[in-house]
N, C-alpha and C positions, 0 to 999 in steps of 0.2 A: 503493499500500500504506500509505503514512503517513497519507493522508487519508480514503480512501473506504471505505464498506461496501456501496455499491450503485452502479448506473449507471457501472461501471468502464470501460466503453468509450465513454461519453458519447453514448449514442444518444438522449438527451433533455437538456433544459437541467439544469444542475446545481441541486439544491435543499438545504436544510439538512439533510433527513432522509437524504440519500446520504452525509452526512459521519459518520466515527466520532465517538462521544462523547468519546473520550480520543485525543489526537493524540500519537503516540509514534513515535519513530524519528530517524535521523540522515541527513538529505538531503545534507550537505555532501561526504561522501566517495562517495556512490553513483554519480554521473556518471563519475568517474575509474575506479571499479572496473568498471563497464560497458564503458568504453572499453578497458581492458586486457583484460577478458574477450574482448571481441570480437576484439581483436588476436591473442589466443592462439588463438581458434577458427580464425582465418585460417591462422596458422602450422601448426597441427595438420593442418589439411585439405591444406595445401600439401606438407607433409613427411611426414605420418604419425607424427610424434614423440608417443609415449606421454607425456602431461603431466598431472601433479597440480598443483592450484592450492591454495596456502595463502594465505588472506586474513587479513592482520593486523588491519585496521580491521573488526572483527567486527560493530559496529553498523551497518555498511554492507550488512547482510543483504538488504535489498530488491533491491539489484543482483544479488546471487548468485541470489536466488529467481527473479527475472525470466529470467535466463539459463538456469536449470535448467528452467524451464517452457518457455522457447523450444526448447531442445534435446531435450525430451521425457523427460528423466530423472524429472522429478516425476511425470509421468503414468505412467511404467513402475512406479513404487513405490507409487503411489496413484491409481487411475483417476478419482477425483473431481477431480484437478487436470489434466483432459484439456485439450488445446490447442485449446480452443474457448471461446465466450462464457461457458458454464457454469463451466469449469475456471478461466478467468481470474477471474471473479467470485468463486469459491471461494478461490483463492489470495490475492487481495487482501483479501477479508473476513478470512481467518485471520491475517494478520500483525498481531502485538501485539493479539490478540484472546483472550479467556479460553478456554482449551483449544486454542488455535491454535499459531502459531509464535511464539517469543520475538522481541524486537526485535533481537536479535543472532544470529549464526550459532550453531548448537547441533547436537548429535548427531542431532536429527530432520532435519537438512537434508542431503541427499546431497552427496557430494564433499567433506565437512567432516573434517578431522582436527585442526583448531585453531579454537576458536570465538572467541578474542579477548576473552573476558570480562575478563581482566586483561591489560593491554598490555605488550608487550615481548618476547614469546617465540615469535612466528611464525618468525623466521628460523632459530633454533636447531632449531625443530621441522622446518622445511623440510630442514635438512641431515641430520637423523636420518632422514628419509623417503628421502633419496637414497643413504644408505650401502648398499652391497652390492646395489644394484639398477642395474647398468651402463646399461640401456636406458632409464631414466627421467628425464625432466626435471621438476624441481619449481620452479615458477614461485611466487615469493613476493612478494605485495604487502605493502609495509611502509609504513605511514601516517607522514607526517612528524612527527606528534605522538608516535606510538609510537617513532619513532627517537630521540626524546629520552631514552629509559629506559636505565638501566644494562645491563640484560640484552640490549637490541638492540646497544649499543655493543660488548659483549663478543662477540656472536654474529657480527659482521663477520669476526672472525678464524677462524671455522669453516672457511673455504675452505682454511686451511692444514693441515687434518686430512683433506681429501677426496682420496681417490686416484682419478685420472682413469681408471685402468686397470680397477679393480674396482668403482667406485662410479658412480652416476649424477651428474647435475649440478644445481646451484641457480642459478636466474636470478632474482635480486632485482630488484623494481621499486619504487623509492622514490616513493611516491605524494605528490608535492609540490604541495599546494594552499595552503600558506602560514599556515593557521590551525588552532589547537585550539578548545576550547569558547569561550574569551573573550579569547584573545591570540594574538600571531604565534608560530609555531613557529620554533625555532633553525635548522632546515635551510631553512625558508623565507626566513629572513633572510640566508642565505649567498649570495654570488655564485657564478656559474658557475665562476670560477676556483677559489674556495674549495672548492666541492663536488668539482671535479676533483682538486685537491690532497688533499683529505680521502680520498677513496676510493682514489687511487692510493697514498696512504701506508698504507692498510690492506690493500693487496695486490690490489686490484681493476683492471679496466679499464673505467672509467666512460664512458657516453654519455649526454648530456643531450637529452632530447626536450621541447622547450618549445612547447606548443601555443597559448601566450597571445600570440605574436608571430611575425612573419616569415612564411616559406613554410608552415611547420608549422601556423600559424593558419588558413591558407587551406584546407589538406587534412589535418586532424589524422590521419585514419586511415591515410593513405599514409605520413605521417611515422613513425607509430608501426610500421607494417608494415615499412618499410625497416630501422628500428632492431632490430626483433625478428629479421628475416632475418640481419642482420650478427651479432647476439648468438648466433644458433643456429649460424651458420657458424663463429664463434669457438669455441664450445663443442665442436663436432664436430672441429674442427681439433685442439684440445687432446687430445681423447680418441683421435683417431687417432694423434698423436705418441706418446702414452704406451702405446698398445696394440700398436703395430707395430714399436716399436724405439726405441733412444736418439736424442735429438734435442735442439734447442736448449731446448725446454720443460723437459727434465730438469735442465738446468743453472740456468735461470732461475726455475723454479716456475710453476705454472699461475695466470696472472692471468685469472680468469674475468671475463666481462662483467656490469656492473650497469647497469641503466637508471635515469635520474632523470627522471621524467615529471612535468613542471610543467604543470598545468592550473588553471583558475579554481575557487575554492571554490564548491561548489554550482552548478557549471556548468550553465547553461540556466535557472536560477531568474530571476525578473523582477529588473531592475537595483535597483529600489527597491519597497518595500511601500507600501500605501495611505497610510501616515502619513508617506512621504518617507524612511523609514529605509533606508539602503543595505543591499542583500542579497547579490547575486553578488560573488564575490571578497572577501568579508568574513566575519568569524566569526559574523555573524547568520545566515548560511546553514548553520550547522554541524548544528543539529538540525531544528526545525520552522520554516521561514522565515516562513510566514504563519500566524499564530494567530488564534483567535476567529472562524474562518470560518463557523461554524454560526450565530453570533449577529450577525455584522457583514456586511450585504449588500455593502458595497464590498469587504471582504476576500474573500467568496465570488466575487464577480466576478473578482477578481484571480487567484484560484485557478483559476477555469474557463478564464480566458484562457490562463494558464500551461500547463494540461493540454492545452487544444486547440491549443497551439503545436507539440505533437508530431505533429499530423495523424492521429489514430487511424483516421480514415475511409480513409486510404491504407494503414495498416498492417495492418487486419484486414478480412476478407471479411464477408459478411452473416451467417454462422455464427459469427463471432468467431474464426475461424482466422487466424493470421498469414499475411501475404502470402508468396507463393512465394520471392521474392527474400530475404525475411527468414529463411525456414526453411532457405535454403541456406547461411546463415552457418556454424552449428555443424557440427562433424564428426558422424560417425555411430557407432553401436554403443559399444564400450568406448573409443573414442577421445574421446568426449564428456567434458568436464572433470568433470562430476559422476558419470560412470559408470566412470571408470578403476578397475580393481579395487583398486588401492592405497588408495583413499579408504574401502574397507570391508575393511580389512586381515584381518579373521578368515577371509575367503574364502581367503586365501593361506596361512594359518598351518598349519605342519606341526609334529607332536609332536617335541619334542627327544629326540635319542638319548642319554639320560642314561646315564652308566656305572653299573654295579652298585656298591653301597656297600661290599660285603664287603671287597675288596682295600685300602680306605683306612681302615677302621674301626680304632679303637685297642682293643687287647686289654685288658680289664679283668677281672682274675681276682677281685678283691675291691674293694669301694668304697674309692676313694682310694689304691689300690695302684699306680696308673700316673699319670704326668704327660705332658701334651701341650699343645701350643698350638692351640686350636680353629680359629682361622682358617687356620693353617698346614696342618692336616689338610684342611680345606675346599679350600685352594688346590691340593693335589695332585688331588683330585677334579675341580675346575674345569679344571684344565690337560687332563686327559683329555677333558673335555667339549669343549674348544676343539679338541683333535685329532679328536674324533668329528664335528665340524661344519666341518672345514677345507674341504671341497668345496662344501658347501651354503651356507656363509657366512651364518647366520642367527642367530648369537649373538654378543653383544658385551658388553663390560664398560666402563662409563664411571665415572670417578673423578677427583675433584679433586687429583691429584698425592699420592695417599696409599695406592697399591697396596702398596709395599714397607713402608711404615709400619704398615700393617695386616696384614702378614705373608701376603700373598698372592702373593708374588713368583714362586712356582713356576709361575703361568700364564704368564710370560714364557718359560719353556722351550718352550712349545707355540705361543705367537703373539708378536707384537711390539706395541709402543706405536705407534699410528698417527701419522705425521707426514709431510706431503707437501711442506712448504717446505724449500728448501735451508738448511743451516746455514752460519753464517759460517765463514770460514776461520781456521785457527790454533787456539789454545787453546780458543776458544769453540765450536769444532766437536765437541767431545768429547761423546759419547753412548753409552747402552748400550740395547740391545733396542729400536731405533728403526727402523721401516720404513714405506714408504708404505702397504702393504696390512695392517699390523697391525690387530688387533681390540680392543686395549685403548686406550681414549681417556682421556688424562689431561690436564686443563686446570684451571687455578686459577680456575674459575667453576663453582660448583654450578648456576647458572642454565643454562649451556651444557650441562652434564651431563644436567640434567633435561630440557631441550628436546630434545636429541639422542635420549635414550631414549624419550621420548614419541613422537617422530615415527617411530622405528624399530619400536616395539611396534604402533603404530596401522597401520602398513603391513605387518603380518603377521609380525614376527620376535620374537625373544626377547632379554632382557638382564638385567643386574644392576647396581646402583649401590651400591658400597661407599663409605662416607663416615664421617669422624669424627662421632661422635654429636652433639657440641656444635654442629656447623656445618651439619648437614643442614637445620636450621631456616631457613637462608637461603632455601630454596625453599618455605617454608610456603604462600606465596601460590599457587605453581604447583600444589602438591599439592592444595590446596583446589579449584582450578579442574578439575584432571584427575579428582578424585573426583567431582566434579559431572558431568563428561563421562561417566564410566563409569557412574554411576547412571542417567543418562538413556539411554545406549546400551543398558542392560539392558531398557529399556521400549520400544525402538524394534524392531518385529518383524524387519525386514530387515537389522539390524546383526548381524554375526557376532561371537562373542567373540574378543577379542584375548588374547595372553599377559599375564599380570600383571605389574605394575610392582614390582620386588623391590628393596627396600633392605637391605643389610647394615651395620648401624651397629656399628663396632667403635672402639677407642680410646675405650671408654666412660668416662664421667664419673668413676667411682670409681677409674680407674687414670690419671687426668689430673692427679694431685696435683702432679707435677713441673712441669706446664704452668701450673698456677694456675687461679684462679676463672673466667677467660674460657673455658676449656676444659671447664667442668663444667656441663653442661646437658642433662638428658634430656627436655626438654619435647616433643620430636617425637612422643612416644608419645601424649601428650595430644591433640595436633593430629589424629592419625590416629583415635583413639577417637571423636572427635566426628562421624566420617563414617558413612554409611548402612551398615547391617548387611550389605547385599548386597555392599559394597566393601571395608570395613575388616578388616584382620588384624593382630594383633601377637603376636609369638613371642619368648620368652626362654629359649632353650635353655641348660641349665646346664653342658654339657660338649660335647667334640668330636663324639661319636656322636649326641647329640641334635641338634646343628647339621647334621650331614650329613642326617639324616632330615628335618629341618625344611626345608632347602634343596631336597632332592629334591622334597618336596611343593609348595613354593612354585613351582619352576620347571615343575611340571606343571600348575599351576593356571591358569585363565583369568579375566579381568575382575576382578581384585582389586588392591588395593594391599597388599603384604605387607611389614610391618616386622619384621626379624629383628635383635636385639641380641645379640652375642656377643663374648667376650673374645679377645684375641689373645696374652696371655702364657701361658707355661707354668704349667699349673695341674693340680690333682687331677682326675682322671676318675672318674666315678661309675657309669656304666652300660655294660655291654656291648651291642653293636648290637641284639641281639634284644630286650632290655628297653627300650632307647631307642625302638625302633619302637612297642612297646606303650605306652610312656609318652607319647610324642608323639600317638599316635591317641586316646588318652584325654583329652588336654590337661593332664594332670598326674595326680598320684597320691600315695598314702602310701608313704613309705620306711620300711618296718618296721623295717629294721636300724638306723635312726637314732633310733627311738623307744624308750620305756620301758614301753609298754603290754603287759600280759600277753597271751600268744597267745590269740585267740579271746575277747577281752574283749567283754561285752555292754553295757558302759556307756560314757558319754563319758569321755575323758581329763580330767585336771585342767586341761590347757592344751594347745592346739595351736600348734606353732612352724611357720609356713608361710613360703614364700620364693618369689620369682620373679626369675630373673637369675643370672648367674654369680657375681659378687662376693657378692650376699646369700645364695646357696646355701652358700658357704663360711663366712660368718659365722654363719648360722643353724645350720649343722652344729657349728660350734665352740661356739656357745651350747648346743646340745643335748648336746654332749660334757661341758661344765662341769657341766650339771645332772645328767647320768648319774653323773659322778664324786661330785658333793657331796650329792645329794639322790636317791638311786636309788629311793626310794619314791614320788617324784613321777611321776605317769602322764603322759607326755609323747608326744603323736603328732606325727609330722614329715611335712609335706606340701610337695611341690614342684610348682609350677604353671609350665608351659612354654608353654601357649596362654592368653594373657591373656583372651581372649573365651570361655574355658570358664567364667568366673566369673559372668557374668550369668545370669539365668533363661533356660530353653530357649525361652520364648516372646518374648524380647526379642532373642536372637541365635541363628542357626543352630548355632553352636559351643557354646552354653551347655549346661553339664552338667544333666541332669535331676535332679530333687530327690533321688532315691536315691543317685546318684553323689556329689552335693554333700554329702549327710549323711555318706557314707563317708569323706569327706575331712575335714569340719569339725564333724562331730557335730551334735547337736540344739541345745544351748544353752551349750556350754563356751566360754570365752574363747579367742580366736585372736590371737596376736601374729604379725603378717605384715610380713616385711622385704622391701620392694618396691625394684626397681631404680631407679624413678623417683619422680616426685612422688606422695606418698601420696594425693592427690585422685583420681588415675587409678583406683585400686583402689576407692575409695569410689564413684566414679561407675559402674563396671561391676557393683558389687554391689547397686546400687539394684534393688528389687523381691524381693530374697531375705529370708527370714524372719529376724528379729533381726540386722539388719546392725550394730546398735550394739555387738555382741560383737566385732567385728573392730577390733583396735587396730593400725592400719597405720603402719609406719615407712618412711621413705625419705628421698630427698633434700629437705631443707628450706631450700635456697638458702644454705647455709653452705660457705664454701670459701676456699681459698688456695693458695699454694705450700707443700706440707708433705709428710708421708709418708702412704702409704695407710692406715695405721691411724688416724693423726690426722684425716684427712679423715672417715673413717667415725664417729669419736667425736664430731666436730664437728656431725654430723647425727644423732646419737643412734642410730646403727645398728652400733656395734661389738658384737662378741660378748658383751662384759660388759654393754652397755646392754640387749641383747636378753634375756639370762639374768635380769637384775635385773627387767626388765618381766615376764617369764614368771612368775617368782616371785610378784610383787605381784598380778598378774592371777589366778593359780591360788588365791591366798589370799582374795582379794576376791570372786571370781566363780566359781571352779571348784570350790569345796568342799573344797579342801585345808586341812587344819589342822595347822600346825606352828609352834610359837612362833618357831622360828629363821628364819622366812622373811624378815622385814625385815632381820635382821642379815646373812643371807646376801646379800641383794640390795645393802646397803651395802658389803658386803665387795667385791663385783663392781665397785662404782663407785669404791671406793678402789684396786682393781687397775688400773682404767682410768686414773685420775689418776696413779698411780705409772708406768705405761708412758709416758704422754704426757710426764712430766718427764724420763724417760729418752730418749726420742726427740728431745726438744728439746736435751737436753745433747749427745747422740751424733750427731745429724743423720740417723738411721735407725731404723727399727723394730727392736725387740730380737728375739733368737732365739726367744723363747717365741711370738712372732707369726709370724715369717717361717718358722720351723722346725715349725710345728704340722702334724701329720697325724692323720687320723681313726684311731682304734683302738678 
């Protein structure tokens, strides 16, 4: 696959025109992957163990492709990849070819739930796949270069969250070939004693299979088969212990097996190249060991010798079909590693039994008349969802130790925090809401949370990821890769849609003034907005009822990355449930009660005050209240946006408001002062393509912050109610046709009020009552 475009079974002498014009791929890891794949095939055939393979070294895709072709999964999904000479030629040609398969694993490849585009996440993903599927074994190949990453280091502790009674098992295989692109790996430099100590210390029972020396080198397949048998027996023993009654394992914790498989880098490549450069067992075998083969006759001869060393005439019959003994290696049907249903999890997906919203909704008789904590309200609803899924066990919540901080603790009345490892005795053993079969997973690793949830969703289940807004960006790289995975999955006809990946970002930056600058960061919104319109969604519900409606929608959706930003503190509530449903369905709307436009006005207002987000809604309403009090003749329209992607034109995003609805919100040409929850650039980005976007004057977080008070943080970023009111006056006078000689003096008065309040809060250490006690009236 790396080298050839034709003559793939070497039925004639190899010529330059048989070689691809661009040589792409990573040979070094392929032999080891094939070795493990074949060993797992044997184990599955012998035991009938349903097994999902997660391949961390994603650029070893040729190995997976070869085995998928051999087992017939490729042919099942694409008859052009038949198990004969024509199918083999087509598979080889497609690899790293325009319009064909990428050089790494991807959603177009059967059996794949993790493509390895960014290293480090295979192991956490494997654990997510094993949750709540007690009959599944997830084998995870972890490259020794990949194992150097922080996310992999953290993921080794995932075994402490896996309940042997209700979950499947993960069998990690550390693929130890000693080198990454240009240097040795850390794990490749460790002795057997060090490797054993390391994995024992992280809670595993390690076994080293070293096929580079001794008896294992004489018969590598037998050595691996014996190790896999022992590992499987160990796994079944642990599961029986935990599923049939108390035993020693309960006291000690489940020490699952891990295999460390040491093999030569680029196993099977010539020892040296034509120029005498060493290849096998060196980093020179990592990517394309023999280069320039189309132009260098000596290199071409070396390539042909290497390829013929596999004796293709013995492996394929005259029609190019694999020999019978080779076809006998893989299991059959859905036991094939590429055909296990969990690898196409949408096939297993069931709609969640979502509770009705009405019993949990906040009663709102008039705007601002009721106070509630949005995430606390949501927590009650989620608790009932956990009860509704108690028997089917297909909903989980992952969170980096922030569940109670984000006011979602009521879910712990319905389920527990998952933890399977015994706690120390004495005072250190104290814990609350902890059990092996809990479905809330809290760990101080956002990478683990993301990996767990990806694996859980891609195998047909549902979940939610609450996180502090500032720290969800730790998984930016993972989200980037997952968004690409979803985008490509939508284009693969045989992939069924999986449940959406739902983030609930609370402890938002505007209420992290006490924690300081490091906790003030809304940039995750920008990250997600850059993704394909088929994938990205961003919601900013302004109160508890709109949060309920939004989360109901997100948990029903499939194939999306949904980002929901919501407050956790007690705050004013603006909409009864029915109005919240209509508002969320439209993506936003005019709050007529907050503006000063005459009823039925046919002309644009002098200025539109717009907002998106909980805190911006309060400040913008307070600004509208100031203007109503001080300049009642100023025609102000108040607009709240809950769906960020209602702002682009409809031809740019499926959620985009049509022109008529957009005009009903923002008028034709009047100025708009827009207070946004995050960076102003995000709003400007989504408005691209709208008529007259320069009339939108977007305010938001401009990277100013410290440890201070809530109002002071807003003022630092120019989004306090006084800043917004002053801006509205100036824009109305300059662009909105409002003529009043008092405009500038009124604006300066608001700014003086702002500075007076800041002096007071610096003196007293808290915001004054005129801010904390403000109510809409």
